[in-house]
N, C-alpha and C positions, 0 to 999 in steps of 0.2 A: 343415154351418152352425150346429152346437150349438156349437162355439166362439164364434162371433159372436154367440148369442143369449146365451151365458153370460157375455159381457164379455171373454171371452180374445182377446187380439192374434193374428190370423191369422198363418199362416206366413210368408206373402210380404211381409206387412208389416215382421216382425221381420227377414226376410232384407234388405229394402230399408234397414231402420234401420241393420242392421250393418254393409252394404257402405257406407252415407254415412258412418257414423263412421269406419270405414276409412280411406276416401279423403280424409275431411276430415282426419284425423291426419296422414296421409301428404303431404298437401298443406301443412298447419301446419309440420309436420317439415322438409319442403324450405325452405318460407320462414323459419323460424328460422334453419337452416343458411347460407342466403343471407345474410340480415342480419347474422348472425354473422360470417361470412367477410368481408363488407363493412366489419364494424366492425375485424375484425382488421387486414385490409388499410390501413384509415386510420389505425390505430395504429400500426403499421411505417411508414407514410407520415410519421406525424407525428415518430416518434422519430428518423428518418432527416433529415427536414428540420431538426429541431432539433439534432441532432450536426453537421450539416454547417454550418449558420450559425454555431454556436459554434465550432466549429474554424475557420472562417474569421475569424470576429470574433476570437478569441484571437491568430489569426496575424497579424492586420492590428495589433493592439495591440503583438505583440512586436517587429513591424517599426519601428513609429513609436518605441518605446522603445529599439532599437539603434541608428536614426540619433540620436537625442537623446544616447546616450552618445558616439558622435562630437562633436557638441557641445559635451559637457562638459570637451573640453581647455582650452577659454577661460579655466577656472578655474586652470590650472596654471600654476606659475613667476609667482606674484603675493606675495611675501612682505608687500608692505604690505598686501594685503588680509587676509592671516591676521592680522596685528598689528593692524589696525584692528578686525577682529572680537573679537580675543582682549581688546582694550580694551573692547569694545562700544561704540564711539564711531560714531554714525550718520553724521557729517559725514566723518569719516577714511574710512569704508566706502564711502560715495557716491563721493568722490574717488578710492578705489583702483579702485572698480568702473568708472569712465569707458572704459580700454581694455579691459575685459572686455564691456560692454555694446556697443562699437563693434563687437568682433568677433562677440558673439552675434546684432547685428542683421541681420547679413548669412546667418543660419541659417534658411532657411525654415521648418523645422519648428519654431522655438521661438516660442512666442508671448507667454510671461511667465517672469521671472526673478526670484528673490529671495536674499535673503541673511539667515538668520536665527543668533541668538548661541545658546550652548548651554543657555540658560534658556528660550528658546523666543519672545524678544522678536525682532520684525521691526525690521532694521537698513537693510535696502534693499529696494525693490520696484520692478520696471522700469514699474510705474504712477504713480510718482512720489509715493504717498502712504504714509506709515507709520503711518496711523490704520486701515488695511484689515486684517482678519484674515489671518495667513499662511496661505499653501497648505499648508505642513507642520503638522498638528496638535501637541499635545504628546506623545500616543504615539510617533509618528512621531520627533520629536525625541529622546525619551528612547531609543528603540531605536538610532537612528543614533549619537546620543553615546555610547551604552553600549558597543556591538560595534565602531564605527570603520568600519563596512561601508555601502555605498550601498545603498539601498532605491528600488525603481520600483514603479508600479502607477497604477491612477485612482483620482484622488481629485475631490471635489466641495467647490468653493469655497463661500464665504458668500454668492456672488451665484447660488447654485445650478446653476451651470455646471459640465459635468464636463471634467476635463482629464486627458492622460497626464503623469505627475509623475516626475521622477528627483531623488532626494535625495541628494547628494553630501557627505560628511564634509570639512570643513576642518580639516586638522592642522597644528600647529604643529612645529618641528623638534624638540622634545623627543616627539613622538608623542602628544601628546595631542588630543583633537578639541575645538576653541574654537567650532563653529557647524557649518551646515551651508548648504549651496547648493542651491535648488531651481528646477529647470527644468520647464516645463510646455509642453506642446504641443496646441493647439486641435483636437477631435476631428471638427471638420465636414469636413475633407478627407477622414478616413477613413471617415465616414458616406457622403460622396458615391461612395467607392470602392465601399464595401458596397452602395450601390443599385444602382450601375454592374454590379456581379458578379452580384447576385441578381434584379434586376428589382422590387425590394419598396420601399415607402416606409418610412424609418427615423426613429424617435423615440427619445430617451433619456428616461426618467423618473427621478424622483428616490424616495426610499425611501416617499414618501406617495403616488406612484402620480401626480402632476404632471408634465406634459411640460415640460421644460425647453428642448429643441431638436429640430428634426426637419426632414424635407425636403419635407413639405407640411403647413402649418399648419391647411388645413381639415380634412384627416382627423384631427388630433390632436384635434379637438373630440368625436370619437366615444367616446373613453375616457378623456379627460382627467380623472385623479382616481380612476377607477374599477378599476384594476388593483394587486392584490396583485404585488409584485416578489420574493418570495422564493424562487420555484418556477417551473422551467423548464417552459412548456408550449405546446400548440398548440392555437388554438381558432378555432371559425367562427361570426362573428356576422353579424345579419341586422338591417342598419338601413333601415327602410323596404322599397324593393323591391331593395337591393344586400346583396350576401353578401360579407364579408370574411374574409380567413385572417390571423388574428394569431398571430405567435410573440413569445413573451416568453422573454428570457434574463437572469436576474440577474447583476449587476456586483458585483465586490467589489473593495476596496481593498487596499492591499499588507500591512495586518493581517486580511486573511480576512473583514472585515466587509461586508455587505452594504450598498451605498450607493445603490443604484438598479437599474435595469434596461434593457436593449436590446428595443425593439419594435420588430418589422418587420410592414406590413399592405399586404396585398394583394389586389385585388377579385377574386374568384372569383365573379363573379354567373352568368354564362354557364354556367360548369361545373356549378354547383350545379343551374341550372334544367334543364340536360340530364340532370342526375341524377334529379331528382324527376320529370320527364316519363317517363323510362326506368321508374322504380320503379311509377309509378301505372298505366302501361300493362301492363306485366307482371302486376301484380296485377288489373287488370280480364280481362284474358285468361285468367288462372286461374281468376276466380270463372264467366266465363261458361261455359268448358269444364266446370266441375263442376256446374253447373246442367243444362247438356244430357247429361250422361251420368247424373246421377240420373234426369232424366225419360224418357230412353230406358229404363233399366233397369226402371223402375217399369212403363211399358208392356208390357214383354216379358215381366214375372213374372204379369201380369194376364191373358194371355192363356195362358200355360203351364199355368196353374193351374186353370182353367175346368173340363177333363175330369176331374181328381182330385177338383173339388169334386161333381161329380155322382156320381163313385163313394162317395164318402163318404156321401151321403143315402141310397143304395141300402143300402149296409152297416149303417147305422143301424136302418133298417127290418127288414133279416132278424135282427137280434139282439133285436129286441123281439117276435120271432115273425110278423111279417108277411110273410107269402111272395107276397103279390099284386103286391107292388111288382116292376116290371121293369125291367130297363135294357137300352135299344136299343143293341146294338153294331153298329156299321156294319162294322168289321174286327175280326176276333178276334184278331189279331197286335197289336191297340193296347194301351194301359195298361188300359183298361175291360174289354176282352174277356178278358184275364189274370185279371182279379180274379173275373170270374163263372165262370171254368172252377176256379177254386179249391173252389167249394161242392160240386162232384162229388167231389173227392178227400174229403170226408168220409165217406161211406158207407164206402170201403175201409179206413179207419183201424179200423173197430171189428174186422174179419177180423183184422188183424195184431195185435191187441193178446194174445191168447194165445201167439202165436208170439215176442212181446217178452217176457213172462211166462219162459217157457222158457229163452230165451237169458239173462234175467238170473240165473237160478237157476245155471247153468253157469258164469256169468261170477263170482257170489259165492263157488262153490267154487274156482275158480281163483286167486282173490284170497286166501283163506284158505290155500290153500297155497302161495303166493308168500310170504306175511307169514311162515307157520311157517319155512319154508327159511330167510328173510333173519333172522329172529330167532335162530333156533339157530346160524346162521354168526356172527351178532354176538356171542352168548353165548361161543362158543368163543377169542374173541379176549381177553376180558375175565379179570378175576381171578376167583375164586370167589366172593366176595360178590356183585360184581357179575353173574357169571353165574346164581346162584340167583335176583337179583333179575328178571333178563331172562325166565326161564323161568316163574317166576311170573307176568309179565305177560301171557306168551303162554298161559298156560292160562286165564288171565280173558278174554284176546280169544275164544278158542275157545269158552268158555262162553256169551259174550255172542252170538256167532254163530250157536251151537245154539238159544238161546232165542228170537232172531227169526225163524230158519226154522219152530220150533214154533208160534208164535203168530201167523204169517202175515204178520207187519209186515215183511217184506223190505227194505223201502225205510229205514224207519229203523234196522232191525238192520245193514243194510250200513254205511250212514253211521256208525253209532257204532262198528263193527267199525274201518273205516278210522281214524277220528279217534283211537280208543284206540292203535290202532298206529302210528300218525304220533307221536302224543303221547309214547309209552313210547320209542319210538326218539330222539325228539329229547332226552328227559331224558337217556337214557345218554349220547347223543354230547355233550351240553353239559356233563354232569359230568367226562367224560374232558377235554372241552377246557379246564374250569376248573383240573382238575389239573395240565395239560402247561402252562397258561397261569402257574401258582403256580410250578412247576418253572423254567421259561424266565425268569421275572421275577427270582428268586432267584439263578441264574445272572448274568443281566444285572446285578444290583446289584454282584454281586463283579468282574463286568468293569470296572464304571463307576468304582468306587473305585480299580481298579488302575490304569486310565486318568488318573483325576484325580492320582493320585501320581505317576505318569510327568510329567503337564503340571506339577505344582507343582516336581518336580525339574529339569525344562528351565527353568522361570520362574527359580529360583533360581541356576542356573547361567549363564543369560544375565545376570541383573542383577548376579552377581559379575564377570563380564566387563566389563561396563559401569563398575561401580565401580573395579575395577581400573585400567580406560582413563583413568578419571576422576582417579585417584590418579596416574597418570604424567603425565597431562595436567597438573595442578596445579603439582607438581614441576617439570617442565620450563618452568613459565612463570615460575618464581622464578630467579633469577641461579644457576647450576650450575657456571659456569667460574671457577676459582681458579687462579692471581691474575687478576683481571678485567682490571687496568689494568697489565700488565707492563712499561709503560715509564714508569711513575711508581714513584719511589722515597720518596716523601715520606711514604708511608703504606702499612700492610698490612691487608687485612680479608678476614674470611671469615665464612661463616654457615652454619647446618643446623637441618633441621626434620625431626621423628619425628612423622608424624600417630598420633592415638591410633586411629581408623578409617582406613575406606579412603581418604576424604578428609579433611583437617582444616580446621581454622577459624583458623590462625595466619598470618602471613606475614611476611615481610622483604623489603626492598628498598636499593639504593644505586644513585646516580648522579652523574654529574659535571655539575654546573650550568653551570660554565665552567671554564676552564684553572684557577682558584685556588680553586674551591668545590665540595666535596664533599656531597652530602644522601645521609643514611641514615635508614631507618625500619624499625620492627617493631611487628606488631599483632596482636590476639587479638580474635575473635569471640566473642559470647554463643552457646551451644550447640556442638553437634559435629555432623559428616556433612555432606551435601551442603548443607542450606540456609547453615551457619556458611562453608561454602568459597566459596559464590555472592555471600554478602553480603561476604566480605572480598576476593573478587576485584573487586568494584566499586568498595570502597573504596581498594583498593590502586590500580588505575586512574585513581582521580579525585588520588589525592594524588601520584602521579606526573607526571599533566598540570598541577595546579595548581601543585605547589611551585615550579618555576622561572618561574612569572609572578607568585608572592606576594613582597610587600615582607619578609615574615618567616613561620618556622613558624608562629606563631601566626594569622596571616592565612590561611595555607594549610589549618589545621584548623578554622578557623571556617567558611570557605567551604565545606568537604568536609563538617561538620557539619550545616550546613543543607541541603545537596542531598542527605544521605541522610536527614535528619528530614521533608522535603517531601513524601516517598512511601516510608513504611515500615509497610505493613499489619501486619506479622509483628512489630513493635516489638522488630526485633535491635538491637545496638547492639556496638560495639568500642572496645576502648582501644589507643590509640595514642601511641608516642612517636617523634617527627620532630625531626632535628636538622639543621643545617648547619655541617660544619666549614671555616673559612677556613684553607686551606693556609699561607698566608703568615703567618700570626700563631700559629696553634694554637687558636685561639677558637672556641668552639662555641655557638651559638645553638640553643635547643630549646624544645619544647612538648610537655607531656605531658597525654595526655586520658584521665586515669584508669589509667594502666599502670603497672606494677611499677618503682621509680626503677631506673634504671640504676646500674652500679657502676664506678667508674674504679680502676685498678690503675697506681697511680704506679710510676715507675722503683725506688723505694727499697722497694717491696714492701707499702707502705700502701695499703687500700684504703678507698674514700669512697662512700658513697650519696648519690646526687643527690635531695633530697627538697623543694627549696626550691618549685619549681613545679608545680602539679599542677591538673588541671581536670576536668570532667564528660566522661565517654565520648562517642565520636560517635555520633549516631543516636538519642540520647534526647529532646533538645528544638531547635527550629530558633531561631536569632538568639541564641546563645550567645557570649560574649567569654571569649578566651583569652588568658594571659599568655604571654611569651617570657622563658625564663631564658638564664643564658650561663654558661660555665666554660672555663678555660683549658687546655689540654695542652702540657705539655712534652716534649721530644723523648724517647721510651723509655715514655710514659705509654699505658695501653690503656683503651678503654672494652669494657663487657660487657654487651649488651642483651638481655633473656630475657622469657619469657613466663611467667604463673604456674603453667604445667605443670613447671617446674623446681622452684619453691619448694613448690608443692603436690603433688608426687609424695608417694604414700604407700605404706609398707610391707605387709607381711602382719598386723602388728598396727595398721593405720591411722594411723601416726605420721607426721606431715609433714616432708618434707627441710628446710623452712624456710630463711629468708634468712641466718640465723647460719651455716648448714652452707656454704650458698654463699659467703660471706665467707671463712669459712676456707679452702675449697677454693681460692679465687682469689688469697688471700694467698700460697701457696706456687708461684704460676707466674708470678712476675715473670720478665722477660727471655725468655720462650718467644713464639712468632710466633701470631696469633689462630687458625689452624687447631690447633696444638698446645692452646691454652687451651680450645677448644669441647671437643676431644675428651678432656682431663682431667676437664672438669665434666661431660661426659654420662657417662664411666665412672663417675665418683663416685654419680651419679644412678641408674645401673642397679645398681651395688654396694649402694646403700642400698635400692632397692626389692627387688632379689631377683626372687623368683618371681611378686610380685603383679603383676596386670594392670596396664597402663596406662589411665588414666582420662581424661587430657588430653593435648593436643598437647605437644609439648617442642619449643621454637624458640629458638634463641640466635644472635646477630651480635656479634662481636668486631672493634674497631677498634684498630691501633698507630699511634699519631703517631711516625714516625722523624726527620723533620727539617721545617726551615720552606722553604717554596718561594722562588726567590730572584726578583730581577727578570727575569733572562734566561730563567726557565721559561715566559714568556709574558705577556701583556698580556689585560686585560679586555677586552670585545667590547662593543660597544653592545647594551643589552638592549632584550628585545620584552616588555613587561610589559602584562597585563591589567590594566582597573580594577576589580579587585576590592573595590567600595564597598559601605561597610554593615557592614564589620566592624571591631570595635576593636583595635587595634593597641598593646602597651604600649610605653612610654619605650625600654625595653631592646631592642625589635625593631629600632630605627633604628640602634644602634651599629654592629653589622658592615656594615649596608648603608645607607651614607650616599646621600643624596639627590641628585641632579645639579643643581647652580645652574642657575637659569634664565637664557639668556644674553640681554645687553642688544640691542635692536635696532639694527642697522646703521643708519650715517648715510646719507640718501638723496642721490643715488642710487648703491648699491653696485655694484662691479663683481661679475659672477657669479663664485661660488665654484668653485675647481676640484674634479674630480669626484673623491668618496672611494670607493676601493673596498670593497665590504661582504662579508664572507665568506659560502661559500654556504650554512653553517649558521646565520648570522643572518637570512638572506631566506627559505630555504625550511622550515627548522625553527621550528614555532612556541613551541618551549622559550626564556624569555627569560632572560638572565643578570642578575647583581647590577648595578645601574647604576655606573659609573666615576665615578671623582673629578670629571671635568669633561665636560661635554657639548659636542661640536663638532657643525655642523650637517651632517647627511649626505643627500647627492642623492637616495637611494634610499629615504628614510624614508616616504614616502606615495605611495601609486598614483597615476599620472596616466596622461593620455593625451596623446601627442604627437600634433602635426597629423598626419592621413594624407597618405601620399605615393604617387602613381599613377604610373609610369614605363614607357618603353619599353625600355629597356635597365637590366641589372642595375647596381646603386648598391651598394657595401659600406659598411654600415653598423651600428650597435648594433642589437638588437632593440628594440621598443618594448613599454614596460611595458603591463599591463593594468589594467582596472577592478578585476577580481577577481585574488586571489593565483592564481599559477599552481602546477603540479605542483613536489613536491619536487624541488631541484637535485643533481647530484652531490655527494658527500662533499668534495671536493677544493676550497677556496677558488680555485685558481688557475682552475678550470673556468668559474667566473662572471664573466664581463666586468662591469666598472665602468660603474654606470650614469649618464650624462650627468647635470649640474645643469642645471633647466631655464633657460631663457634669460628674461630680465624680459619679453620681449615677442616672442615668437616670431612670425616672418613666415609667412604662411600659403604653404605648398607651390604650386609652380607646377603648373597643371594639365596632364596628360601630353599628348603629341601624338598624336593620332589618324590614322588614314590617310585619304588624300584624299577629297573627298566623292565624288568620280565613282566611287570603286571601293566595290562593295557588300560591304565587310569591314571588321573592326576586330580589332587585336591589342593587348592590354593586358598588362602585367607588374605583379602588385601584392605586397606583401609580407604575411607571415603575421599579419596585424593588422586587428582588426574595425573600427579606426577609417577605414581606407580604402575600406569598402563604400559611403560615402557619394559618393566621388568615382567609383567605378565606377557607382553606379546613375545619376550624372549624363551620364556618357560613355554608358552603355546609352539613356538617355533622348533624348540628342543623337543618336544612331545611328538609333533608331526614327524621330524627327522628320524627320530629313535624308532619309529614304527614303520618307517618306510612309505609314508603316505605322500601323495602328490603334493608338491610345494606351495602350489596354487591355492590349496585348502588352508595353507597356514596364512597366506595373505587375506582369503575371504573371511576366516574364521576371526581373525584380528580387528578386521574390519567390522563385523558385528559386535564384538565385544566393545570396542572403542564407541559405538555407537550407544548401545545398551546402558553400559556403565556410566558414561558420561551424562545421560539423561538422568540416570539414578544419583551421581553425586551433584549435578547442577540444580535439580528441582524436586529431588525425593525428601530431602532432609529440611525441616524449618528451624535447625538451630548449628550451631559450628562445632559440637561436640564430636569425638571420634565415632565412628561405627563400622561395622565390620561386613565385609561382602565377601561371600565365598564363592569361588570359581571350580567345577568340576567337569573332566574331561573323561570319558570313556568309550571304549569300543564296543560296539553290540551288533556282532553278526558284520552286516555290510554297512552300517551307518556309524558316524562318529556323532555323541551325542554329549551336549554341552548343556550344565545346568547352572543357574545364576541364582542365589540366594541373597537378599537384604532384607532390613527392617526398616524400611523406608515406608512412606505413605503407599497406600493401595493405588496401583495405576497399572492397568492392562496396555502395553504399548500397541499390541496387535490390533485392537479393537478400537482405543481411545484414541490413538495418533490421526492426525488428517490424512485422507487418501491424495498423493499428489497428483495434479493435472498434467499429465504429461503432454496433452495436445497443446496446453497454452504454450505462450513465448515464456521468455526467460523472465521479461519485465512484468509481464502479466500473472505470472505463477504465484500462488500462495505461499508464502514462507511456512515450512514444515513439512514432517511426513517423509523426505525424501530418504531419510536415513533408516527407518523401518521399513521402506518400500523396500530399500536393498537387502536388508536381513531376512525378508520374506522371500526375495528371490535367489538368495545364495544357500538357503534352506529347505529342505524337503516338508519337514514339517515343524511347526512354531505354536506352543503352548503355553498358557499362564494360568497360573491359580494362585489363591490367598489360602496359605497354612498358617492360620492363628493371626499372630503379628507381622508375618513374614511375606515378602513377595517370591514365588518360587518360577522363573523362566526356563523354559526347556526347549532345545533347539536339535533337531537331528539333520545331519548332511550327509547325503550317501557318498560313499568311497569309490570313487571312480578311479583306476589305475590309469597312468599315462601308457 
């Protein structure tokens, strides 16, 4: 009881507290793990719900836009409308839109359509008022007019209503975009389909969180104006006694700007109440069990420690000399009896003390002998100096041992001897270990130095291999086959480049813009090596892509300069000389961006340097103006383009080769072909330099004009030209490339013009030709959508053009069929005949045209309704057909010819079986399409595979097989009556 009187906590109390804390920590850990697991499960559920709803919403919007693309065919074949929009005459536009409006009014998905001029002014609106703000904002108008391509996506009008809009460029016969047409579809049917599939109420919010439309106005009041719309999330709200699951999905327009959000709201009150009840019951059960266990454990310890407390009381009395106290032990075998028996042992211990002293002396002597033998053995393995130190330590240890035995302090002497022995042996072992460590470290450093040298050698060899490969790759990217145009006798051309390092900073190129115009260019980048090579590769690619699309060399270089200057953190620049030779007249139009002046070698041996036009190097500053110069070549004249590596080549005395030496050498080369001219100049430079190292790249291009092209050599083709606006062009630029006159509008009503065949190069290749002397209307000038045709039997007709350019056509012009001119008012194609109503089957043949998906969808809906099947099956099946047929049309065919795609529907027991047969390339969409990562975020998710994922989700069985030259896709969807 001393501990209790002294204030010390009893042992049983400490044990009880420790067990209680341990059990409480265990319960807390299990509870935390359960809550964390529940939180992770909720997070995974939220991510899966957000991803699923976002995928489904994106697919609904894509289907709506694809159906609107079919409705866009109403704008094709209306030259009066194009002319009225070009003149910006609202009255004329309204009159020309009468047949278009009548045709669009039959399209169920079209809610509103407008016509806007190139300046953004509203010229026509299906609402009847021109005072309303147009659906297409200024940014959309600028993008569509600038690149001439349609844009589609979600927009929010001035009335805060969201619509799915398709913006189509309106192009005149000359290829200029004069305006755009906007077709908008109402999103309320899409919301209804979304609600039917998800079972949640759907709402559309503007960027301020205000509800614009929804499926339940009463629920919209719960969060109207309180939701941020820029981040996807899943939240659980409590409003009164009800719980709601809210999913927010941001919506972006066609310029990736957040314009609002899609919110879904579902009542989850019953699920939340069940979850709260289960959680409360679990926590209550754990608490009750914890209290019961602690109480029982405390009672058990109290009873178990009662005999021990009595024994402690008796021992305390004996330690104080009180021998009168007695302990009644009922059984000697219990704890108290064994404690009392130990008192009798104390008497026998005194007798044994002498025997223990004797044993201890013998033990000391054995230890002394053992230590002596071990230290002597250790000394024999050491050097002389270390051996002497060990023997001295041994003598000191023996002296300590004898002093302890003589003084009678055997206990202290024994411990001192052992301590001295252990300390001495450990010191000697440590000294030897340190010596060995120093020796090993020295040898290790030598090995590491050798390894580092070997690694450096391997890295240098690998770097040299990569630089050699880069050199071969750079040289192979430049024209290396000479003569490059063996069938052309009007000129000869040759070029060569000798890099100063493994890769160079110079480049040259030449290419036929059309039959009668040859473009050639040479350039030199600042710096040397890999950075200059990468910069000059970008410069060369831009020039080669933009030159055929430009009105003059000055416009081309101005555009390239702005592109290079806009993103040039390393402040690199390049000097460039670009020119275009008219093979019919010998006139050369050129632009010089800080490059050394070219030299003209006349047929009479006279050399001229072209110094009239020169500008700033490319990449120095944005939005610079460049001038276009011109000179004329007579038959027999040659041009030499070179970089400063020729004129600035230095010999061993650091003297420059200079331009005067180059002119002297070139003056003696009259009458030689370009390859010989470059060879003579290069040998002259090498002879001047001698053994001095080459410090700069040496690049030369030589062109000799032999004769003028005749009219029988070919005619110019209609150009395809980009609108490179914002760059000043000198007056001289227009001379060799005259602009085509604007044709006068034909008198109404004109007969449809005959189809003009367009060569494959003009349709498939984005490189444009210089404009011809006069422009004629071309039927294939602007992409249009012909009315979709669905039929039961094959019909031979030319392929339909697409809204977007198709893949490049073959090189032969004869391989591309002529595109028929659009009729003034095309009549809608007749609806294909289907199987009789009594037969549960449908067999439809459509062309490889996305415009026919609308008719196919109508036939599917009619088939579903005729057989009294659930309406949602029509939506799901049309979604599957849209995905699979779009993939077949877009990626399955390698030509632009017409192909038939057969679609069959039949009822087989309780399943709706769909079959798709096509002659496209072999492709299994169910195994080759990538699997979408539904756990990844929207920005991190890899593109592709979502559509096929939905197809497999909507169908119970999906199969694919290759039957000869045809693909056969089969899908089975279980029929579940509502």
